[in-house]
PDBQT receptor file of N, H, CA, C and O in Angstrom, charges set to zero:
ATOM      1  N   MET A   1     -50.261 -69.561  61.867  1.00  0.00    +0.000 N 
ATOM      2  CA  MET A   1     -49.026 -68.872  62.153  1.00  0.00    +0.000 C 
ATOM      3  C   MET A   1     -49.276 -67.652  63.031  1.00  0.00    +0.000 C 
ATOM      4  O   MET A   1     -48.483 -67.343  63.920  1.00  0.00    +0.000 OA
ATOM      5  N   LEU A   2     -50.377 -66.966  62.776  1.00  0.00    +0.000 N 
ATOM      6  H   LEU A   2     -51.022 -67.217  62.054  1.00  0.00    +0.000 HD
ATOM      7  CA  LEU A   2     -50.722 -65.782  63.553  1.00  0.00    +0.000 C 
ATOM      8  C   LEU A   2     -51.025 -66.147  64.997  1.00  0.00    +0.000 C 
ATOM      9  O   LEU A   2     -50.637 -65.426  65.917  1.00  0.00    +0.000 OA
ATOM     10  N   SER A   3     -51.715 -67.262  65.202  1.00  0.00    +0.000 N 
ATOM     11  H   SER A   3     -52.031 -67.848  64.456  1.00  0.00    +0.000 HD
ATOM     12  CA  SER A   3     -52.021 -67.686  66.576  1.00  0.00    +0.000 C 
ATOM     13  C   SER A   3     -50.745 -68.093  67.314  1.00  0.00    +0.000 C 
ATOM     14  O   SER A   3     -50.632 -67.879  68.521  1.00  0.00    +0.000 OA
ATOM     15  N   LEU A   4     -49.796 -68.673  66.601  1.00  0.00    +0.000 N 
ATOM     16  H   LEU A   4     -49.888 -68.846  65.621  1.00  0.00    +0.000 HD
ATOM     17  CA  LEU A   4     -48.515 -69.032  67.213  1.00  0.00    +0.000 C 
ATOM     18  C   LEU A   4     -47.781 -67.780  67.699  1.00  0.00    +0.000 C 
ATOM     19  O   LEU A   4     -47.206 -67.782  68.788  1.00  0.00    +0.000 OA
ATOM     20  N   MET A   5     -47.798 -66.719  66.902  1.00  0.00    +0.000 N 
ATOM     21  H   MET A   5     -48.265 -66.718  66.018  1.00  0.00    +0.000 HD
ATOM     22  CA  MET A   5     -47.159 -65.463  67.296  1.00  0.00    +0.000 C 
ATOM     23  C   MET A   5     -47.863 -64.838  68.494  1.00  0.00    +0.000 C 
ATOM     24  O   MET A   5     -47.206 -64.308  69.390  1.00  0.00    +0.000 OA
ATOM     25  N   LYS A   6     -49.194 -64.895  68.519  1.00  0.00    +0.000 N 
ATOM     26  H   LYS A   6     -49.728 -65.326  67.791  1.00  0.00    +0.000 HD
ATOM     27  CA  LYS A   6     -49.945 -64.331  69.642  1.00  0.00    +0.000 C 
ATOM     28  C   LYS A   6     -49.642 -65.091  70.928  1.00  0.00    +0.000 C 
ATOM     29  O   LYS A   6     -49.471 -64.478  71.982  1.00  0.00    +0.000 OA
ATOM     30  N   ASN A   7     -49.573 -66.419  70.853  1.00  0.00    +0.000 N 
ATOM     31  H   ASN A   7     -49.711 -66.916  69.996  1.00  0.00    +0.000 HD
ATOM     32  CA  ASN A   7     -49.259 -67.223  72.034  1.00  0.00    +0.000 C 
ATOM     33  C   ASN A   7     -47.840 -66.942  72.528  1.00  0.00    +0.000 C 
ATOM     34  O   ASN A   7     -47.595 -66.890  73.733  1.00  0.00    +0.000 OA
ATOM     35  N   PHE A   8     -46.914 -66.762  71.594  1.00  0.00    +0.000 N 
ATOM     36  H   PHE A   8     -47.113 -66.804  70.615  1.00  0.00    +0.000 HD
ATOM     37  CA  PHE A   8     -45.532 -66.468  71.975  1.00  0.00    +0.000 C 
ATOM     38  C   PHE A   8     -45.438 -65.130  72.703  1.00  0.00    +0.000 C 
ATOM     39  O   PHE A   8     -44.698 -65.011  73.680  1.00  0.00    +0.000 OA
ATOM     40  N   ILE A   9     -46.162 -64.143  72.249  1.00  0.00    +0.000 N 
ATOM     41  H   ILE A   9     -46.763 -64.240  71.455  1.00  0.00    +0.000 HD
ATOM     42  CA  ILE A   9     -46.148 -62.819  72.870  1.00  0.00    +0.000 C 
ATOM     43  C   ILE A   9     -46.802 -62.861  74.249  1.00  0.00    +0.000 C 
ATOM     44  O   ILE A   9     -46.369 -62.148  75.155  1.00  0.00    +0.000 OA
ATOM     45  N   LYS A  10     -47.841 -63.686  74.425  1.00  0.00    +0.000 N 
ATOM     46  H   LYS A  10     -48.193 -64.265  73.689  1.00  0.00    +0.000 HD
ATOM     47  CA  LYS A  10     -48.555 -63.759  75.700  1.00  0.00    +0.000 C 
ATOM     48  C   LYS A  10     -47.772 -64.495  76.780  1.00  0.00    +0.000 C 
ATOM     49  O   LYS A  10     -48.052 -64.307  77.964  1.00  0.00    +0.000 OA
ATOM     50  N   GLU A  11     -46.802 -65.326  76.413  1.00  0.00    +0.000 N 
ATOM     51  H   GLU A  11     -46.575 -65.480  75.451  1.00  0.00    +0.000 HD
ATOM     52  CA  GLU A  11     -46.020 -66.065  77.403  1.00  0.00    +0.000 C 
ATOM     53  C   GLU A  11     -45.172 -65.099  78.216  1.00  0.00    +0.000 C 
ATOM     54  O   GLU A  11     -44.527 -64.205  77.669  1.00  0.00    +0.000 OA
ATOM     55  N   GLU A  12     -45.182 -65.292  79.527  1.00  0.00    +0.000 N 
ATOM     56  H   GLU A  12     -45.706 -66.018  79.971  1.00  0.00    +0.000 HD
ATOM     57  CA  GLU A  12     -44.427 -64.424  80.424  1.00  0.00    +0.000 C 
ATOM     58  C   GLU A  12     -43.558 -65.250  81.361  1.00  0.00    +0.000 C 
ATOM     59  O   GLU A  12     -43.339 -64.843  82.502  1.00  0.00    +0.000 OA
ATOM     60  N   ASP A  13     -43.061 -66.388  80.919  1.00  0.00    +0.000 N 
ATOM     61  H   ASP A  13     -43.239 -66.719  79.993  1.00  0.00    +0.000 HD
ATOM     62  CA  ASP A  13     -42.280 -67.267  81.785  1.00  0.00    +0.000 C 
ATOM     63  C   ASP A  13     -40.966 -66.629  82.226  1.00  0.00    +0.000 C 
ATOM     64  O   ASP A  13     -40.569 -66.784  83.381  1.00  0.00    +0.000 OA
ATOM     65  N   GLY A  14     -40.301 -65.933  81.352  1.00  0.00    +0.000 N 
ATOM     66  H   GLY A  14     -40.623 -65.807  80.414  1.00  0.00    +0.000 HD
ATOM     67  CA  GLY A  14     -39.002 -65.366  81.679  1.00  0.00    +0.000 C 
ATOM     68  C   GLY A  14     -39.053 -63.956  82.238  1.00  0.00    +0.000 C 
ATOM     69  O   GLY A  14     -38.007 -63.363  82.502  1.00  0.00    +0.000 OA
ATOM     70  N   MET A  15     -40.239 -63.409  82.423  1.00  0.00    +0.000 N 
ATOM     71  H   MET A  15     -41.089 -63.891  82.209  1.00  0.00    +0.000 HD
ATOM     72  CA  MET A  15     -40.350 -62.028  82.873  1.00  0.00    +0.000 C 
ATOM     73  C   MET A  15     -39.814 -61.831  84.284  1.00  0.00    +0.000 C 
ATOM     74  O   MET A  15     -39.243 -60.779  84.570  1.00  0.00    +0.000 OA
ATOM     75  N   GLY A  16     -39.974 -62.792  85.163  1.00  0.00    +0.000 N 
ATOM     76  H   GLY A  16     -40.438 -63.647  84.931  1.00  0.00    +0.000 HD
ATOM     77  CA  GLY A  16     -39.463 -62.658  86.524  1.00  0.00    +0.000 C 
ATOM     78  C   GLY A  16     -37.956 -62.534  86.535  1.00  0.00    +0.000 C 
ATOM     79  O   GLY A  16     -37.399 -61.723  87.275  1.00  0.00    +0.000 OA
ATOM     80  N   THR A  17     -37.300 -63.327  85.727  1.00  0.00    +0.000 N 
ATOM     81  H   THR A  17     -37.752 -63.986  85.127  1.00  0.00    +0.000 HD
ATOM     82  CA  THR A  17     -35.839 -63.284  85.640  1.00  0.00    +0.000 C 
ATOM     83  C   THR A  17     -35.372 -61.953  85.075  1.00  0.00    +0.000 C 
ATOM     84  O   THR A  17     -34.407 -61.372  85.571  1.00  0.00    +0.000 OA
ATOM     85  N   VAL A  18     -36.035 -61.475  84.061  1.00  0.00    +0.000 N 
ATOM     86  H   VAL A  18     -36.820 -61.947  83.658  1.00  0.00    +0.000 HD
ATOM     87  CA  VAL A  18     -35.662 -60.202  83.442  1.00  0.00    +0.000 C 
ATOM     88  C   VAL A  18     -35.818 -59.066  84.444  1.00  0.00    +0.000 C 
ATOM     89  O   VAL A  18     -34.968 -58.178  84.510  1.00  0.00    +0.000 OA
ATOM     90  N   GLU A  19     -36.882 -59.083  85.216  1.00  0.00    +0.000 N 
ATOM     91  H   GLU A  19     -37.573 -59.804  85.163  1.00  0.00    +0.000 HD
ATOM     92  CA  GLU A  19     -37.107 -58.036  86.209  1.00  0.00    +0.000 C 
ATOM     93  C   GLU A  19     -36.011 -58.044  87.267  1.00  0.00    +0.000 C 
ATOM     94  O   GLU A  19     -35.528 -56.984  87.662  1.00  0.00    +0.000 OA
ATOM     95  N   ILE A  20     -35.616 -59.220  87.727  1.00  0.00    +0.000 N 
ATOM     96  H   ILE A  20     -36.008 -60.082  87.406  1.00  0.00    +0.000 HD
ATOM     97  CA  ILE A  20     -34.557 -59.324  88.729  1.00  0.00    +0.000 C 
ATOM     98  C   ILE A  20     -33.237 -58.810  88.161  1.00  0.00    +0.000 C 
ATOM     99  O   ILE A  20     -32.503 -58.102  88.850  1.00  0.00    +0.000 OA
ATOM    100  N   VAL A  21     -32.929 -59.156  86.922  1.00  0.00    +0.000 N 
ATOM    101  H   VAL A  21     -33.525 -59.731  86.361  1.00  0.00    +0.000 HD
ATOM    102  CA  VAL A  21     -31.684 -58.698  86.290  1.00  0.00    +0.000 C 
ATOM    103  C   VAL A  21     -31.677 -57.179  86.165  1.00  0.00    +0.000 C 
ATOM    104  O   VAL A  21     -30.650 -56.545  86.405  1.00  0.00    +0.000 OA
ATOM    105  N   ILE A  22     -32.794 -56.598  85.797  1.00  0.00    +0.000 N 
ATOM    106  H   ILE A  22     -33.629 -57.114  85.601  1.00  0.00    +0.000 HD
ATOM    107  CA  ILE A  22     -32.881 -55.141  85.673  1.00  0.00    +0.000 C 
ATOM    108  C   ILE A  22     -32.708 -54.475  87.030  1.00  0.00    +0.000 C 
ATOM    109  O   ILE A  22     -32.006 -53.470  87.132  1.00  0.00    +0.000 OA
ATOM    110  N   ILE A  23     -33.331 -55.010  88.070  1.00  0.00    +0.000 N 
ATOM    111  H   ILE A  23     -33.902 -55.827  87.987  1.00  0.00    +0.000 HD
ATOM    112  CA  ILE A  23     -33.197 -54.445  89.419  1.00  0.00    +0.000 C 
ATOM    113  C   ILE A  23     -31.746 -54.512  89.885  1.00  0.00    +0.000 C 
ATOM    114  O   ILE A  23     -31.228 -53.541  90.436  1.00  0.00    +0.000 OA
ATOM    115  N   VAL A  24     -31.088 -55.646  89.669  1.00  0.00    +0.000 N 
ATOM    116  H   VAL A  24     -31.508 -56.435  89.221  1.00  0.00    +0.000 HD
ATOM    117  CA  VAL A  24     -29.683 -55.791  90.068  1.00  0.00    +0.000 C 
ATOM    118  C   VAL A  24     -28.811 -54.805  89.291  1.00  0.00    +0.000 C 
ATOM    119  O   VAL A  24     -27.906 -54.198  89.864  1.00  0.00    +0.000 OA
ATOM    120  N   ALA A  25     -29.071 -54.642  88.007  1.00  0.00    +0.000 N 
ATOM    121  H   ALA A  25     -29.806 -55.135  87.542  1.00  0.00    +0.000 HD
ATOM    122  CA  ALA A  25     -28.285 -53.711  87.194  1.00  0.00    +0.000 C 
ATOM    123  C   ALA A  25     -28.446 -52.275  87.686  1.00  0.00    +0.000 C 
ATOM    124  O   ALA A  25     -27.475 -51.520  87.730  1.00  0.00    +0.000 OA
ATOM    125  N   VAL A  26     -29.656 -51.902  88.053  1.00  0.00    +0.000 N 
ATOM    126  H   VAL A  26     -30.445 -52.515  88.017  1.00  0.00    +0.000 HD
ATOM    127  CA  VAL A  26     -29.901 -50.551  88.570  1.00  0.00    +0.000 C 
ATOM    128  C   VAL A  26     -29.186 -50.356  89.902  1.00  0.00    +0.000 C 
ATOM    129  O   VAL A  26     -28.590 -49.303  90.129  1.00  0.00    +0.000 OA
ATOM    130  N   LEU A  27     -29.234 -51.348  90.784  1.00  0.00    +0.000 N 
ATOM    131  H   LEU A  27     -29.718 -52.204  90.600  1.00  0.00    +0.000 HD
ATOM    132  CA  LEU A  27     -28.554 -51.239  92.076  1.00  0.00    +0.000 C 
ATOM    133  C   LEU A  27     -27.040 -51.137  91.902  1.00  0.00    +0.000 C 
ATOM    134  O   LEU A  27     -26.389 -50.368  92.609  1.00  0.00    +0.000 OA
ATOM    135  N   VAL A  28     -26.485 -51.891  90.984  1.00  0.00    +0.000 N 
ATOM    136  H   VAL A  28     -27.015 -52.516  90.410  1.00  0.00    +0.000 HD
ATOM    137  CA  VAL A  28     -25.042 -51.811  90.721  1.00  0.00    +0.000 C 
ATOM    138  C   VAL A  28     -24.684 -50.439  90.158  1.00  0.00    +0.000 C 
ATOM    139  O   VAL A  28     -23.667 -49.859  90.540  1.00  0.00    +0.000 OA
ATOM    140  N   ALA A  29     -25.503 -49.921  89.263  1.00  0.00    +0.000 N 
ATOM    141  H   ALA A  29     -26.329 -50.392  88.953  1.00  0.00    +0.000 HD
ATOM    142  CA  ALA A  29     -25.244 -48.595  88.694  1.00  0.00    +0.000 C 
ATOM    143  C   ALA A  29     -25.295 -47.520  89.773  1.00  0.00    +0.000 C 
ATOM    144  O   ALA A  29     -24.452 -46.623  89.789  1.00  0.00    +0.000 OA
ATOM    145  N   ILE A  30     -26.266 -47.596  90.668  1.00  0.00    +0.000 N 
ATOM    146  H   ILE A  30     -26.951 -48.324  90.654  1.00  0.00    +0.000 HD
ATOM    147  CA  ILE A  30     -26.365 -46.629  91.766  1.00  0.00    +0.000 C 
ATOM    148  C   ILE A  30     -25.149 -46.733  92.677  1.00  0.00    +0.000 C 
ATOM    149  O   ILE A  30     -24.601 -45.718  93.107  1.00  0.00    +0.000 OA
ATOM    150  N   ALA A  31     -24.730 -47.959  92.971  1.00  0.00    +0.000 N 
ATOM    151  H   ALA A  31     -25.176 -48.783  92.623  1.00  0.00    +0.000 HD
ATOM    152  CA  ALA A  31     -23.552 -48.154  93.824  1.00  0.00    +0.000 C 
ATOM    153  C   ALA A  31     -22.305 -47.575  93.161  1.00  0.00    +0.000 C 
ATOM    154  O   ALA A  31     -21.463 -46.990  93.842  1.00  0.00    +0.000 OA
ATOM    155  N   LEU A  32     -22.175 -47.729  91.853  1.00  0.00    +0.000 N 
ATOM    156  H   LEU A  32     -22.859 -48.205  91.300  1.00  0.00    +0.000 HD
ATOM    157  CA  LEU A  32     -21.016 -47.174  91.150  1.00  0.00    +0.000 C 
ATOM    158  C   LEU A  32     -21.050 -45.649  91.111  1.00  0.00    +0.000 C 
ATOM    159  O   LEU A  32     -20.014 -44.995  91.230  1.00  0.00    +0.000 OA
ATOM    160  N   ILE A  33     -22.224 -45.098  90.946  1.00  0.00    +0.000 N 
ATOM    161  H   ILE A  33     -23.066 -45.630  90.849  1.00  0.00    +0.000 HD
ATOM    162  CA  ILE A  33     -22.352 -43.640  90.893  1.00  0.00    +0.000 C 
ATOM    163  C   ILE A  33     -22.019 -43.020  92.247  1.00  0.00    +0.000 C 
ATOM    164  O   ILE A  33     -21.333 -42.000  92.315  1.00  0.00    +0.000 OA
ATOM    165  N   PHE A  34     -22.505 -43.634  93.322  1.00  0.00    +0.000 N 
ATOM    166  H   PHE A  34     -23.063 -44.462  93.267  1.00  0.00    +0.000 HD
ATOM    167  CA  PHE A  34     -22.329 -43.073  94.659  1.00  0.00    +0.000 C 
ATOM    168  C   PHE A  34     -21.253 -43.798  95.463  1.00  0.00    +0.000 C 
ATOM    169  O   PHE A  34     -21.315 -43.803  96.693  1.00  0.00    +0.000 OA
ATOM    170  N   ARG A  35     -20.277 -44.405  94.811  1.00  0.00    +0.000 N 
ATOM    171  H   ARG A  35     -20.227 -44.401  93.812  1.00  0.00    +0.000 HD
ATOM    172  CA  ARG A  35     -19.284 -45.211  95.528  1.00  0.00    +0.000 C 
ATOM    173  C   ARG A  35     -18.442 -44.393  96.492  1.00  0.00    +0.000 C 
ATOM    174  O   ARG A  35     -18.094 -44.890  97.563  1.00  0.00    +0.000 OA
ATOM    175  N   LYS A  36     -18.104 -43.158  96.150  1.00  0.00    +0.000 N 
ATOM    176  H   LYS A  36     -18.387 -42.755  95.280  1.00  0.00    +0.000 HD
ATOM    177  CA  LYS A  36     -17.326 -42.315  97.068  1.00  0.00    +0.000 C 
ATOM    178  C   LYS A  36     -18.138 -41.997  98.319  1.00  0.00    +0.000 C 
ATOM    179  O   LYS A  36     -17.613 -42.058  99.431  1.00  0.00    +0.000 OA
ATOM    180  N   ALA A  37     -19.399 -41.661  98.149  1.00  0.00    +0.000 N 
ATOM    181  H   ALA A  37     -19.826 -41.611  97.246  1.00  0.00    +0.000 HD
ATOM    182  CA  ALA A  37     -20.248 -41.347  99.296  1.00  0.00    +0.000 C 
ATOM    183  C   ALA A  37     -20.464 -42.585 100.159  1.00  0.00    +0.000 C 
ATOM    184  O   ALA A  37     -20.453 -42.496 101.387  1.00  0.00    +0.000 OA
ATOM    185  N   ILE A  38     -20.659 -43.734  99.525  1.00  0.00    +0.000 N 
ATOM    186  H   ILE A  38     -20.668 -43.806  98.528  1.00  0.00    +0.000 HD
ATOM    187  CA  ILE A  38     -20.839 -44.983 100.275  1.00  0.00    +0.000 C 
ATOM    188  C   ILE A  38     -19.558 -45.322 101.019  1.00  0.00    +0.000 C 
ATOM    189  O   ILE A  38     -19.610 -45.729 102.179  1.00  0.00    +0.000 OA
ATOM    190  N   TYR A  39     -18.404 -45.161 100.370  1.00  0.00    +0.000 N 
ATOM    191  H   TYR A  39     -18.362 -44.830  99.427  1.00  0.00    +0.000 HD
ATOM    192  CA  TYR A  39     -17.113 -45.442 101.001  1.00  0.00    +0.000 C 
ATOM    193  C   TYR A  39     -16.905 -44.542 102.221  1.00  0.00    +0.000 C 
ATOM    194  O   TYR A  39     -16.510 -45.020 103.284  1.00  0.00    +0.000 OA
ATOM    195  N   ASN A  40     -17.172 -43.238 102.069  1.00  0.00    +0.000 N 
ATOM    196  H   ASN A  40     -17.493 -42.850 101.205  1.00  0.00    +0.000 HD
ATOM    197  CA  ASN A  40     -17.001 -42.313 103.192  1.00  0.00    +0.000 C 
ATOM    198  C   ASN A  40     -17.963 -42.627 104.325  1.00  0.00    +0.000 C 
ATOM    199  O   ASN A  40     -17.590 -42.527 105.494  1.00  0.00    +0.000 OA
ATOM    200  N   PHE A  41     -19.186 -43.002 104.004  1.00  0.00    +0.000 N 
ATOM    201  H   PHE A  41     -19.489 -43.083 103.054  1.00  0.00    +0.000 HD
ATOM    202  CA  PHE A  41     -20.173 -43.355 105.022  1.00  0.00    +0.000 C 
ATOM    203  C   PHE A  41     -19.723 -44.580 105.807  1.00  0.00    +0.000 C 
ATOM    204  O   PHE A  41     -19.776 -44.587 107.036  1.00  0.00    +0.000 OA
ATOM    205  N   VAL A  42     -19.283 -45.613 105.101  1.00  0.00    +0.000 N 
ATOM    206  H   VAL A  42     -19.240 -45.607 104.102  1.00  0.00    +0.000 HD
ATOM    207  CA  VAL A  42     -18.830 -46.841 105.766  1.00  0.00    +0.000 C 
ATOM    208  C   VAL A  42     -17.582 -46.557 106.598  1.00  0.00    +0.000 C 
ATOM    209  O   VAL A  42     -17.448 -47.071 107.708  1.00  0.00    +0.000 OA
ATOM    210  N   LYS A  43     -16.685 -45.757 106.078  1.00  0.00    +0.000 N 
ATOM    211  H   LYS A  43     -16.794 -45.339 105.176  1.00  0.00    +0.000 HD
ATOM    212  CA  LYS A  43     -15.459 -45.401 106.800  1.00  0.00    +0.000 C 
ATOM    213  C   LYS A  43     -15.794 -44.665 108.100  1.00  0.00    +0.000 C 
ATOM    214  O   LYS A  43     -15.178 -44.915 109.136  1.00  0.00    +0.000 OA
ATOM    215  N   GLU A  44     -16.763 -43.767 108.039  1.00  0.00    +0.000 N 
ATOM    216  H   GLU A  44     -17.263 -43.564 107.198  1.00  0.00    +0.000 HD
ATOM    217  CA  GLU A  44     -17.183 -43.026 109.233  1.00  0.00    +0.000 C 
ATOM    218  C   GLU A  44     -17.819 -43.954 110.267  1.00  0.00    +0.000 C 
ATOM    219  O   GLU A  44     -17.523 -43.852 111.457  1.00  0.00    +0.000 OA
ATOM    220  N   ILE A  45     -18.682 -44.850 109.821  1.00  0.00    +0.000 N 
ATOM    221  H   ILE A  45     -18.922 -44.933 108.854  1.00  0.00    +0.000 HD
ATOM    222  CA  ILE A  45     -19.342 -45.787 110.733  1.00  0.00    +0.000 C 
ATOM    223  C   ILE A  45     -18.320 -46.716 111.375  1.00  0.00    +0.000 C 
ATOM    224  O   ILE A  45     -18.367 -46.951 112.583  1.00  0.00    +0.000 OA
ATOM    225  N   VAL A  46     -17.396 -47.243 110.577  1.00  0.00    +0.000 N 
ATOM    226  H   VAL A  46     -17.358 -47.051 109.597  1.00  0.00    +0.000 HD
ATOM    227  CA  VAL A  46     -16.364 -48.135 111.118  1.00  0.00    +0.000 C 
ATOM    228  C   VAL A  46     -15.500 -47.377 112.120  1.00  0.00    +0.000 C 
ATOM    229  O   VAL A  46     -15.109 -47.928 113.149  1.00  0.00    +0.000 OA
ATOM    230  N   GLY A  47     -15.205 -46.121 111.820  1.00  0.00    +0.000 N 
ATOM    231  H   GLY A  47     -15.523 -45.674 110.984  1.00  0.00    +0.000 HD
ATOM    232  CA  GLY A  47     -14.424 -45.304 112.743  1.00  0.00    +0.000 C 
ATOM    233  C   GLY A  47     -15.134 -45.092 114.067  1.00  0.00    +0.000 C 
ATOM    234  O   GLY A  47     -14.501 -45.118 115.122  1.00  0.00    +0.000 OA
ATOM    235  N   LYS A  48     -16.443 -44.883 114.020  1.00  0.00    +0.000 N 
ATOM    236  H   LYS A  48     -16.957 -44.863 113.163  1.00  0.00    +0.000 HD
ATOM    237  CA  LYS A  48     -17.211 -44.696 115.251  1.00  0.00    +0.000 C 
ATOM    238  C   LYS A  48     -17.305 -45.988 116.051  1.00  0.00    +0.000 C 
ATOM    239  O   LYS A  48     -17.258 -45.965 117.281  1.00  0.00    +0.000 OA
ATOM    240  N   ILE A  49     -17.434 -47.095 115.368  1.00  0.00    +0.000 N 
ATOM    241  H   ILE A  49     -17.472 -47.113 114.369  1.00  0.00    +0.000 HD
ATOM    242  CA  ILE A  49     -17.591 -48.371 116.069  1.00  0.00    +0.000 C 
ATOM    243  C   ILE A  49     -16.284 -48.800 116.715  1.00  0.00    +0.000 C 
ATOM    244  O   ILE A  49     -16.268 -49.210 117.875  1.00  0.00    +0.000 OA
ATOM    245  N   PHE A  50     -15.199 -48.709 115.975  1.00  0.00    +0.000 N 
ATOM    246  H   PHE A  50     -15.213 -48.376 115.032  1.00  0.00    +0.000 HD
ATOM    247  CA  PHE A  50     -13.927 -49.242 116.454  1.00  0.00    +0.000 C 
ATOM    248  C   PHE A  50     -12.970 -48.162 116.950  1.00  0.00    +0.000 C 
ATOM    249  O   PHE A  50     -11.798 -48.451 117.190  1.00  0.00    +0.000 OA
ATOM    250  N   ASN A  51     -13.435 -46.939 117.107  1.00  0.00    +0.000 N 
ATOM    251  H   ASN A  51     -14.387 -46.704 116.912  1.00  0.00    +0.000 HD
ATOM    252  CA  ASN A  51     -12.619 -45.828 117.604  1.00  0.00    +0.000 C 
ATOM    253  C   ASN A  51     -11.320 -45.656 116.820  1.00  0.00    +0.000 C 
ATOM    254  O   ASN A  51     -10.258 -45.464 117.412  1.00  0.00    +0.000 OA
ATOM    255  N   ASP A  52     -11.398 -45.721 115.521  1.00  0.00    +0.000 N 
ATOM    256  H   ASP A  52     -12.261 -45.877 115.040  1.00  0.00    +0.000 HD
ATOM    257  CA  ASP A  52     -10.280 -45.486 114.596  1.00  0.00    +0.000 C 
ATOM    258  C   ASP A  52      -9.124 -46.474 114.747  1.00  0.00    +0.000 C 
ATOM    259  O   ASP A  52      -8.094 -46.290 114.099  1.00  0.00    +0.000 OA
ATOM    260  N   GLY A  53      -9.249 -47.489 115.554  1.00  0.00    +0.000 N 
ATOM    261  H   GLY A  53     -10.086 -47.639 116.080  1.00  0.00    +0.000 HD
ATOM    262  CA  GLY A  53      -8.160 -48.445 115.732  1.00  0.00    +0.000 C 
ATOM    263  C   GLY A  53      -8.097 -49.475 114.619  1.00  0.00    +0.000 C 
ATOM    264  O   GLY A  53      -7.012 -49.848 114.172  1.00  0.00    +0.000 OA
ATOM    265  N   VAL A  54      -9.251 -49.932 114.172  1.00  0.00    +0.000 N 
ATOM    266  H   VAL A  54     -10.132 -49.629 114.535  1.00  0.00    +0.000 HD
ATOM    267  CA  VAL A  54      -9.304 -50.989 113.167  1.00  0.00    +0.000 C 
ATOM    268  C   VAL A  54      -9.644 -50.411 111.791  1.00  0.00    +0.000 C 
ATOM    269  O   VAL A  54      -9.573 -51.123 110.790  1.00  0.00    +0.000 OA
ATOM    270  N   LYS A  55     -10.002 -49.158 111.735  1.00  0.00    +0.000 N 
ATOM    271  H   LYS A  55     -10.059 -48.579 112.549  1.00  0.00    +0.000 HD
ATOM    272  CA  LYS A  55     -10.456 -48.542 110.490  1.00  0.00    +0.000 C 
ATOM    273  C   LYS A  55      -9.414 -48.665 109.384  1.00  0.00    +0.000 C 
ATOM    274  O   LYS A  55      -9.758 -48.970 108.242  1.00  0.00    +0.000 OA
ATOM    275  N   ASP A  56      -8.155 -48.433 109.709  1.00  0.00    +0.000 N 
ATOM    276  H   ASP A  56      -7.876 -48.185 110.636  1.00  0.00    +0.000 HD
ATOM    277  CA  ASP A  56      -7.117 -48.500 108.684  1.00  0.00    +0.000 C 
ATOM    278  C   ASP A  56      -6.979 -49.909 108.124  1.00  0.00    +0.000 C 
ATOM    279  O   ASP A  56      -6.714 -50.082 106.934  1.00  0.00    +0.000 OA
ATOM    280  N   GLU A  57      -7.157 -50.910 108.969  1.00  0.00    +0.000 N 
ATOM    281  H   GLU A  57      -7.372 -50.770 109.935  1.00  0.00    +0.000 HD
ATOM    282  CA  GLU A  57      -7.063 -52.291 108.503  1.00  0.00    +0.000 C 
ATOM    283  C   GLU A  57      -8.242 -52.650 107.612  1.00  0.00    +0.000 C 
ATOM    284  O   GLU A  57      -8.084 -53.360 106.619  1.00  0.00    +0.000 OA
ATOM    285  N   VAL A  58      -9.420 -52.159 107.967  1.00  0.00    +0.000 N 
ATOM    286  H   VAL A  58      -9.548 -51.582 108.774  1.00  0.00    +0.000 HD
ATOM    287  CA  VAL A  58     -10.628 -52.492 107.209  1.00  0.00    +0.000 C 
ATOM    288  C   VAL A  58     -10.620 -51.778 105.865  1.00  0.00    +0.000 C 
ATOM    289  O   VAL A  58     -10.957 -52.385 104.848  1.00  0.00    +0.000 OA
ATOM    290  N   THR A  59     -10.245 -50.514 105.837  1.00  0.00    +0.000 N 
ATOM    291  H   THR A  59      -9.971 -50.022 106.663  1.00  0.00    +0.000 HD
ATOM    292  CA  THR A  59     -10.321 -49.728 104.608  1.00  0.00    +0.000 C 
ATOM    293  C   THR A  59      -9.028 -49.755 103.808  1.00  0.00    +0.000 C 
ATOM    294  O   THR A  59      -8.954 -49.119 102.757  1.00  0.00    +0.000 OA
ATOM    295  N   GLU A  60      -8.025 -50.456 104.262  1.00  0.00    +0.000 N 
ATOM    296  H   GLU A  60      -8.085 -50.973 105.116  1.00  0.00    +0.000 HD
ATOM    297  CA  GLU A  60      -6.744 -50.499 103.564  1.00  0.00    +0.000 C 
ATOM    298  C   GLU A  60      -6.869 -51.140 102.187  1.00  0.00    +0.000 C 
ATOM    299  O   GLU A  60      -6.211 -50.709 101.239  1.00  0.00    +0.000 OA
ATOM    300  N   GLY A  61      -7.698 -52.154 102.072  1.00  0.00    +0.000 N 
ATOM    301  H   GLY A  61      -8.233 -52.504 102.842  1.00  0.00    +0.000 HD
ATOM    302  CA  GLY A  61      -7.858 -52.853 100.808  1.00  0.00    +0.000 C 
ATOM    303  C   GLY A  61      -8.664 -52.096  99.788  1.00  0.00    +0.000 C 
ATOM    304  O   GLY A  61      -8.644 -52.464  98.613  1.00  0.00    +0.000 OA
ATOM    305  N   LEU A  62      -9.371 -51.059 100.174  1.00  0.00    +0.000 N 
ATOM    306  H   LEU A  62      -9.388 -50.760 101.128  1.00  0.00    +0.000 HD
ATOM    307  CA  LEU A  62     -10.191 -50.312  99.233  1.00  0.00    +0.000 C 
ATOM    308  C   LEU A  62      -9.334 -49.284  98.596  1.00  0.00    +0.000 C 
ATOM    309  O   LEU A  62      -9.808 -48.520  97.755  1.00  0.00    +0.000 OA
TER     310      LEU A  62
């Protein structure tokens, strides 16, 4: 029984998936924390690219 527990602990098959889920969760949390800054940055870039003509259409849904 003890060897079965040791083998179970040594298995790392699902570790890659767990790491990816944690990375995605951290990125989503950062995006939520800085959403106003990200929104303003994107709005400024879109304004520079399209000379404020299309900016209202692009940012209207946000």
